C-alpha positions, -999 to 999 in steps of 0.1 A, spaced: 67 -7 -186 57 -18 -151 84 -9 -126 69 -22 -93 41 -45 -82 24 -60 -51 22 -94 -35 -9 -93 -13 -34 -116 4 -60 -103 -20 -40 -110 -51 -28 -144 -40 -63 -154 -30 -77 -143 -64 -50 -165 -80 -54 -194 -56 -55 -221 -84 -24 -207 -101 -4 -206 -69 -17 -238 -52 17 -254 -60 34 -227 -39 11 -234 -11 17 -271 -12 54 -266 -14 51 -243 16 36 -272 37 69 -290 35 87 -258 47 68 -255 79 64 -291 92 66 -296 129 46 -266 141 11 -265 154 -17 -258 130 -21 -220 136 17 -216 132 17 -237 101 -10 -216 85 8 -183 93 41 -196 82 27 -211 50 10 -178 42 42 -158 47 61 -182 25 33 -181 -2 34 -143 -3 72 -144 -7 71 -170 -34 44 -149 -52 67 -118 -48 96 -138 -62 76 -147 -94 67 -110 -98 103 -99 -95 113 -122 -123 90 -101 -146 96 -65 -134 128 -46 -129 118 -27 -98 104 -36 -64 76 -57 -51 54 -47 -21 46 -75 4 21 -67 30 22 -71 68 -9 -89 81 -37 -63 86 -43 -77 121 -12 -59 131 -23 -25 119 -26 -12 155 5 -30 168 39 -13 160 60 -41 176 42 -69 158 44 -50 125 81 -46 128 87 -82 137 65 -95 108 83 -71 84 118 -84 95 105 -120 91 93 -113 55 127 -97 47 145 -128 61 123 -151 40 132 -131 8 168 -133 18 166 -171 22 157 -174 -15 183 -149 -27 164 -117 -29 178 -86 -11 158 -61 8 165 -34 -18 139 -50 -41 112 -52 -14 87 -28 -1 70 -37 32 33 -27 28 18 -14 60 -16 4 67 -12 41 75 -24 40 111 -4 58 138 11 25 148 19 15 112 36 48 105 57 44 136 66 9 125 77 23 91 98 49 108 117 22 127 121 -1 97 134 28 75 157 44 100 170 14 119 169 -14 94 171 3 60 139 -15 50 118 5 25 81 8 33 49 14 13 24 31 36 -10 22 22 -47 31 29 -37 67 27 -67 91 29 -56 123 47 -30 149 51 -21 140 87 -13 104 75 7 118 45 27 143 66 35 118 93 46 92 66 70 117 51 84 126 85 88 89 91 109 86 59 86 62 42 99 52 8 64 54 -8 28 62 0 -3 50 -17 -32 75 -16 -64 58 -27 -80 81 -53 -110 61 -62 -120 51 -27 -119 87 -16 -142 96 -45 -165 67 -37 -171 80 -2 -178 116 -13 -200 104 -41 -221 83 -17 -221 110 10 -229 140 -12 -251 121 -37 -234 137 -67 -210 129 -96 -176 146 -99 -157 156 -129 -120 146 -130 -109 181 -121 -133 183 -91 -127 147 -80 -119 147 -42 -95 118 -46 -76 136 -73 -75 168 -51 -62 148 -22 -32 135 -42 -25 169 -57 -24 184 -22 0 157 -9 22 160 -39 25 197 -36 32 195 1 60 170 -4 76 190 -32 72 222 -13 92 209 17 116 186 -1 104 153 12 117 123 -8 88 100 -1 73 88 -34 36 97 -40 20 68 -59 -17 74 -67 -37 42 -66 -73 28 -68 -85 47 -99 -121 45 -112 -116 61 -146 -89 75 -169 -99 111 -161 -86 106 -126 -53 93 -140 -48 121 -165 -55 148 -139 -25 134 -120 -1 135 -149 33 144 -134 27 125 -101 58 104 -90 41 70 -96 7 58 -106 -5 22 -102 -31 15 -129 -53 -15 -135 -48 -33 -169 -83 -23 -181 -76 14 -175 -41 11 -191 -59 -3 -222 -83 27 -222 -53 51 -220 -36 32 -248 -66 35 -271 -73 72 -262 -62 99 -286 -66 127 -261 -35 148 -252 -23 143 -216 -7 176 -204 14 175 -172 -7 187 -143 16 183 -114 50 200 -113 75 197 -85 92 231 -93 58 249 -93 49 234 -59 80 250 -43 65 285 -47 31 276 -32 20 291 1 15 259 22 17 259 60 40 232 74 28 208 101 44 181 122 29 149 135 54 122 140 63 132 176 28 143 185 4 113 187 -24 133 202 -24 160 175 -22 133 148 -51 114 162 -72 145 167 -66 159 132 -71 125 116 -103 121 135 -117 153 121 -117 138 86 -148 115 86 -140 101 52 -104 91 62 -116 75 94 -143 55 76 -121 44 47 -91 34 68 -114 13 90 -130 -3 60 -97 -9 42 -81 -26 72 -112 -48 77 -112 -58 40 -75 -66 40 -79 -87 72 -109 -105 57 -89 -115 26 -62 -128 49 -87 -149 68 -101 -163 36 -67 -173 24 -57 -188 57 -89 -209 57 -79 -223 23 -44 -231 35 -57 -246 68 -78 -271 48 -48 -279 26 -27 -286 57 -54 -307 73 -58 -327 41 -21 -333 40 -18 -344 76 
């Protein structure tokens, strides 16, 4: 059974026809503001209504993302997150069922730290591609991180011009490394592998805290008769020889070590740009609806 899900600009945009009623309802909610503010307010409300619908189906939490434009602005990320939580509260949904989804930039990780430690708001740090990001996220007390397995593999496949078996997959290895580090040092942050390209990547991560899997791959798994042995074990990780590092209070070290990973730098930039582009596309749709309603 699905435990958690995501309400994002990308998903709402892909379901624009289905959720046009939410958008139109939102227009009534934000009357009296200028056009840009109307668009922003309508999008926020649309994401929250989308999240509400998901929460009526699943027993767990829903991730609602902070606008990717704020990926390098800690203060703006915090303010947007608090606003999203207030919107959920206004329709009777408590913060315990919400994850605030933020890109794993330095600024995003610091925002998550404040939200977790000062406001008790759980965060999903996404676009996770490297150990410096993962370690800083755990130090920040993030509720959950989303390492993107397939996107990591995509980069290495293009860069090295080669195919990878599931056991050699760089994305799989990244999640294995993060999982073992967290369990070695007792971090409570949940590791949720994401962005899978095939079921081999999924089965290689059997034992991971959470996995988010597309419906097509779930069907492939359902139809498979292969055994799926547990590959990741928290108890085994405790005996591994893994050096401990610290980043949360050392921005310069974080930025330097992150910058040394060309894949992570490239994929983080790309991911933020794509998230931002999806938001712009959705805002353009909402802008037209508002103008037509005026």
